[in-house]
C-alpha positions in Angstrom: -20.0 7.6 17.5 -22.0 9.3 14.8 -19.5 9.5 12.0 -21.7 12.0 10.2 -20.7 14.5 12.9 -17.1 13.9 12.0 -17.4 13.9 8.2 -20.6 13.4 6.2 -20.9 11.2 3.1 -19.5 13.0 0.0 -18.0 15.7 2.2 -14.4 16.8 2.5 -13.3 17.7 6.0 -10.3 17.9 8.3 -10.3 14.9 10.6 -8.1 14.0 13.7 -5.5 11.6 12.4 -6.0 9.4 15.4 -9.5 8.5 14.0 -8.0 7.1 10.7 -7.3 3.4 10.2 -5.4 1.5 7.6 -7.3 -0.6 5.0 -6.4 -4.1 6.1 -7.9 -5.4 2.8 -5.6 -3.1 0.7 -4.9 -4.8 -2.7 -1.3 -3.6 -2.2 -0.9 -6.5 0.3 -0.1 -9.2 -2.1 1.2 -12.7 -1.1 4.8 -11.5 -0.8 3.9 -8.0 0.6 1.5 -9.0 3.2 1.9 -7.7 6.8 2.5 -10.4 9.5 -0.5 -9.1 11.3 -3.2 -6.4 11.1 -1.5 -4.0 13.6 -0.3 -0.5 12.7 3.2 -1.7 13.7 3.2 -4.5 11.1 1.5 -2.5 8.4 3.9 0.5 8.6 6.9 -1.9 8.6 5.6 -3.7 5.5 4.9 -0.5 3.6 8.3 0.7 4.5 9.8 -2.5 3.1 7.8 -2.6 -0.1 6.3 0.8 -0.9 9.2 3.2 -0.7 8.0 4.9 2.4 11.3 6.4 3.5 11.3 9.1 0.8 7.7 10.1 1.8 8.7 10.2 5.5 11.6 12.5 4.7 9.5 14.8 2.6 6.7 15.2 5.1 9.1 15.3 8.0 11.0 18.1 6.4 8.3 20.2 4.9 5.2 19.2 6.8 2.0 17.6 5.5 0.1 19.6 2.9 -3.6 19.0 2.9 -4.2 19.3 -0.9 -5.3 15.8 -2.0 -7.8 14.3 0.5 -7.5 10.8 1.7 -10.5 8.7 0.6 -12.3 7.1 3.6 -15.3 4.9 4.3 -17.0 3.8 7.5 -16.4 0.0 7.9 -17.3 -1.8 11.1 -17.7 1.5 12.9 -14.2 2.6 12.0 -13.0 5.3 9.6 -10.9 3.3 7.1 -8.6 4.9 4.5 -9.3 3.4 1.1 -6.9 5.7 -0.8 -3.8 7.2 0.9 -2.5 4.4 3.1 1.1 5.3 2.2 0.6 8.9 3.4 -1.1 7.7 6.5 1.7 5.3 7.2 4.3 8.1 6.8 2.4 10.3 9.2 1.9 7.6 11.8 5.7 6.8 11.6 6.6 10.4 12.1 4.2 10.8 15.0 5.3 7.6 16.7 9.0 6.9 17.3 8.4 3.2 18.1 6.6 2.6 14.8 9.4 4.3 12.9 12.1 2.4 14.7 10.4 -1.0 14.2 10.0 -0.2 10.4 13.7 0.9 10.3 12.7 4.4 9.1 15.0 7.3 9.9 13.0 10.4 10.6 14.2 14.1 10.5 14.2 16.3 13.6 10.6 17.5 13.9 9.6 20.9 14.9 6.3 21.7 16.7 5.0 23.5 13.5 5.8 20.4 11.4 4.0 18.1 13.8 1.0 20.4 13.9 0.5 19.8 10.1 -0.1 16.1 10.8 -2.7 16.5 13.5 -5.8 17.0 11.3 -5.9 15.4 7.8 -8.1 16.3 5.0 -10.4 13.4 4.0 -13.2 12.7 1.5 -15.8 10.2 2.7 -17.6 7.8 0.3 -20.8 6.0 1.2 -19.5 2.6 0.1 -16.2 1.3 -1.2 -17.6 0.9 -4.7 -17.8 4.7 -5.0 -14.1 5.0 -4.9 -13.1 2.2 -7.3 -12.7 4.3 -10.5 -10.5 6.8 -8.8 -8.3 4.2 -7.0 -8.2 1.9 -10.0 -7.1 4.5 -12.4 -4.5 6.0 -10.1 -2.8 2.6 -9.3 -3.0 0.9 -12.6 -1.3 3.4 -14.8 -0.6 6.3 -12.5 2.6 7.4 -10.7 1.9 5.0 -7.8 1.1 1.8 -9.8 0.5 -1.4 -7.9 2.2 -4.6 -8.8 0.4 -7.1 -11.1 -1.2 -9.2 -8.4 -2.6 -6.1 -6.7 -4.1 -4.9 -9.9 -5.7 -8.3 -10.6 -7.1 -8.6 -7.1 -8.6 -5.1 -7.3 -10.2 -5.7 -10.8 -11.5 -9.1 -9.8 -13.2 -7.7 -6.7 -14.8 -5.0 -8.8 -16.0 -7.6 -11.3 -17.3 -9.9 -8.5 -19.3 -6.9 -7.1 -21.3 -6.7 -10.4 -23.0 -10.1 -9.8 -26.8 -9.6 -9.5 -26.8 -6.0 -10.7 -29.4 -5.1 -13.4 -26.7 -3.6 -15.7 -23.4 -5.1 -14.6 -20.1 -3.9 -15.9 -18.1 -6.4 -18.0 -14.4 -6.8 -17.3 -13.3 -5.0 -20.4 -15.4 -2.0 -19.3 -13.8 -2.1 -15.8 -10.4 -2.3 -17.5 -11.2 0.7 -19.6 -12.2 2.7 -16.5 -8.9 1.7 -14.9 -7.0 3.0 -17.9 -6.0 -0.4 -19.3 -6.1 -0.4 -23.1 -4.1 -3.6 -23.9 -6.2 -6.5 -22.4 -3.6 -6.9 -19.7 -6.2 -6.7 -16.9 -8.2 -9.5 -18.6 -5.2 -11.8 -18.5 -4.4 -10.8 -14.9 -7.9 -11.5 -13.7 -8.0 -14.8 -15.5 -4.8 -15.9 -13.7 -6.1 -14.5 -10.4 -9.2 -16.7 -10.7 -7.0 -19.7 -11.5 -5.0 -19.1 -8.3 -8.1 -18.6 -6.2 -9.7 -21.8 -7.6 -6.5 -23.7 -6.6 -6.6 -22.2 -3.1 -10.3 -23.0 -2.6 -9.8 -26.6 -3.7 -6.5 -27.0 -1.8 -4.8 -27.9 -5.1 -2.1 -25.4 -4.3 -1.5 -22.8 -1.5 0.4 -19.6 -2.2 1.9 -19.7 1.3 3.6 -22.9 0.3 5.5 -21.4 -2.6 9.3 -22.1 -2.4 10.5 -18.5 -2.6 9.2 -15.5 -0.7 9.1 -13.4 -3.9 5.9 -14.1 -5.8 6.2 -13.8 -9.6 2.5 -13.5 -10.6 3.6 -12.6 -14.2 4.8 -16.2 -14.7 1.2 -17.4 -14.5 -0.6 -14.7 -16.4 2.0 -14.7 -19.1 2.0 -18.5 -19.3 -1.8 -18.5 -19.7 -1.5 -16.2 -22.7 0.1 -19.2 -24.6 -2.0 -21.9 -26.2 0.3 -24.6 -24.9 -0.6 -23.7 -21.3 -4.3 -23.3 -21.8 -4.6 -26.4 -23.8 -2.7 -28.4 -21.1 -5.2 -27.1 -18.5 -8.2 -27.6 -20.8 -9.0 -23.9 -20.7 -10.7 -22.1 -23.6 -8.7 -19.3 -25.2 -9.5 -16.1 -23.3 -11.6 -13.6 -25.2 -11.5 -9.9 -24.1 -15.2 -9.4 -24.8 -16.2 -12.1 -22.3 -15.7 -12.2 -18.5 -13.3 -15.0 -17.4 -15.1 -17.8 -15.5 -14.5 -17.9 -11.7 -13.5 -21.6 -11.9 -11.5 -21.7 -15.2 -10.1 -25.2 -14.8 -12.5 -28.1 -15.0 -12.2 -31.0 -12.5 -10.5 -33.5 -14.9 -7.6 -31.0 -15.2 -7.0 -30.3 -11.5 -4.0 -32.5 -11.4 -2.5 -30.7 -14.3 -3.2 -27.4 -12.6 -1.2 -28.6 -9.6 1.7 -29.5 -11.9 1.7 -26.1 -13.5 1.7 -24.2 -10.2 4.4 -26.4 -8.8 6.5 -25.8 -11.9 6.0 -22.0 -11.5 6.3 -21.6 -7.8 7.6 -24.8 -6.2 6.7 -26.1 -2.8 8.3 -25.2 0.5 6.7 -28.1 2.4 7.8 -30.7 -0.2 11.2 -28.9 -0.8 10.6 -28.7 -4.5 12.2 -25.7 -6.2 10.3 -24.0 -9.1 11.1 -25.2 -12.6 10.7 -21.6 -13.8 13.7 -19.8 -12.2 13.3 -16.7 -14.5 10.5 -16.0 -17.0 13.1 -15.7 -19.8 14.0 -18.3 -20.9 12.4 -20.9 -18.6 8.8 -20.1 -19.3 9.5 -20.5 -23.0 11.2 -23.8 -22.3 8.2 -25.1 -20.5 6.1 -24.0 -23.4 8.3 -26.1 -25.7 8.0 -29.1 -23.4 4.2 -28.9 -23.4 4.2 -29.3 -27.2 5.6 -32.8 -26.7 3.7 -35.6 -24.9 7.0 -37.5 -23.9 8.5 -34.2 -22.7 5.5 -33.3 -20.7 5.4 -36.7 -19.0 9.1 -36.3 -18.0 8.3 -32.9 -16.5 5.3 -34.2 -14.6 7.3 -37.1 -13.2 10.6 -35.4 -12.4 10.1 -31.6 -12.4 13.4 -31.5 -14.2 13.2 -29.0 -17.1 16.5 -29.9 -18.7 15.6 -33.6 -19.1 12.0 -32.8 -20.2 13.4 -30.4 -22.8 15.7 -33.0 -24.2 12.9 -35.5 -24.4 10.7 -32.9 -26.1 13.4 -32.0 -28.7 13.5 -34.3 -31.9 16.7 -36.2 -32.2 17.7 -34.5 -35.5 17.5 -31.1 -33.8 19.4 -32.4 -30.8 22.2 -33.8 -33.0 22.5 -30.6 -35.0 22.7 -28.6 -31.8 25.3 -30.8 -30.2 27.5 -30.8 -33.4 27.4 -27.0 -33.7 28.2 -26.6 -30.0 31.0 -29.1 -30.1 32.5 -27.5 -33.1 32.5 -24.2 -31.4 34.2 -25.6 -28.3 36.9 -27.3 -30.5 37.5 -24.0 -32.2 38.1 -22.3 -28.8 40.4 -25.2 -27.8 42.4 -24.8 -31.0 42.8 -21.1 -30.4 44.3 -21.8 -26.9 46.4 -24.8 -28.0 49.6 -23.1 -27.0 48.3 -23.3 -23.4 48.7 -27.1 -23.2 51.3 -28.0 -20.6 52.5 -31.7 -21.0 53.9 -31.7 -17.4 50.7 -30.6 -15.6 48.0 -31.6 -18.0 49.2 -35.1 -19.1 45.7 -36.6 -18.4 44.3 -34.5 -21.3 46.1 -36.7 -23.8 43.6 -39.5 -23.0 40.7 -37.2 -23.3 41.9 -35.9 -26.7 42.2 -39.4 -27.9 38.7 -40.3 -26.8 37.3 -37.2 -28.5 39.2 -38.0 -31.7 37.6 -41.5 -31.7 34.1 -40.0 -31.3 34.7 -37.5 -34.1 35.9 -40.2 -36.5 32.8 -42.3 -35.7 30.5 -39.4 -36.2 32.2 -38.5 -39.4 32.1 -42.0 -40.9 28.4 -42.4 -40.0 27.5 -39.0 -41.5 29.5 -39.7 -44.7 27.9 -43.1 -45.0 24.4 -41.8 -44.6 25.0 -38.9 -47.0 26.3 -41.3 -49.6 23.2 -43.5 -49.3 21.0 -40.4 -49.5 22.7 -39.0 -52.6 22.5 -42.4 -54.2 18.8 -42.7 -53.6 18.3 -39.3 -55.3 20.3 -40.4 -58.4 18.4 -43.6 -58.7 
């Protein structure tokens, strides 16, 4: 088929919807939002699950498809592939095919002949190569109303940066970020973290498919790498926005440490290891504190137990103060509910109270003794 007869390069035309194909390399398909296979059935179902397709289906099914904003297409392997507008294409395909809608668990309104007719021929704009659509797609999905998640943004920007290799006047990452509408160096941090993950995948240090949870919190990694404790642990230089991040950010002598970090963040399904970072706040900050301490870091490496590592990383004086303040608070609460003590049903508490009293007396005598010695040394 001569695609120029259908739609020429840099032309906008109406095209039979049956000729349009999904972009199977869509950056939207992140590790936790990836279709099970490349079929229309799987892609529509995944977009329905992760991209709020139901609202779009209802809108088009009720009012018809309006050819105002063209889909952006390119010819790839003798197919007309939609680079921009895959959600719209998925909604149209689901409305035109009951089996696709049923599999994706999408409810569709009753369709009239006139409504169906609006979905037969779709306005498209054809680019010569995928690079020609990057600025439009990047800007729309970085800060626009249909923003991608962080991993999709990182993947898109990294692909764009990779395409600059060998060009006479290549764009730097900060220039790509500016064209995508990012003014806060967020894209730089995301691409750095993306390269770290891809390096781990290539070297079989860690596999994203082996993460313990289906949900993939990419922000754990790119936020962690913004802290000096993480980059120092991995032997990485502090990122500079005016320089492109290296494609292999972690040198060989730190590969084992990279494995530790990714296991702490994402766990391992195969090894049945849960991630140490359950939620970014406060767990990522706790790992950061542990990495400041060599003994604490060693405990975390050996056990993947954040609580034990944090205790080891905390100086004894701080631990003592924390425990005393917490114990005093609990005793205050117990005193306020003292009238709730029932001698008949809670007789065992008498032994616990006696034990607590002995500990309090020991702590007080030790503190008083050391304070006396300290005050004496000041006088002398």
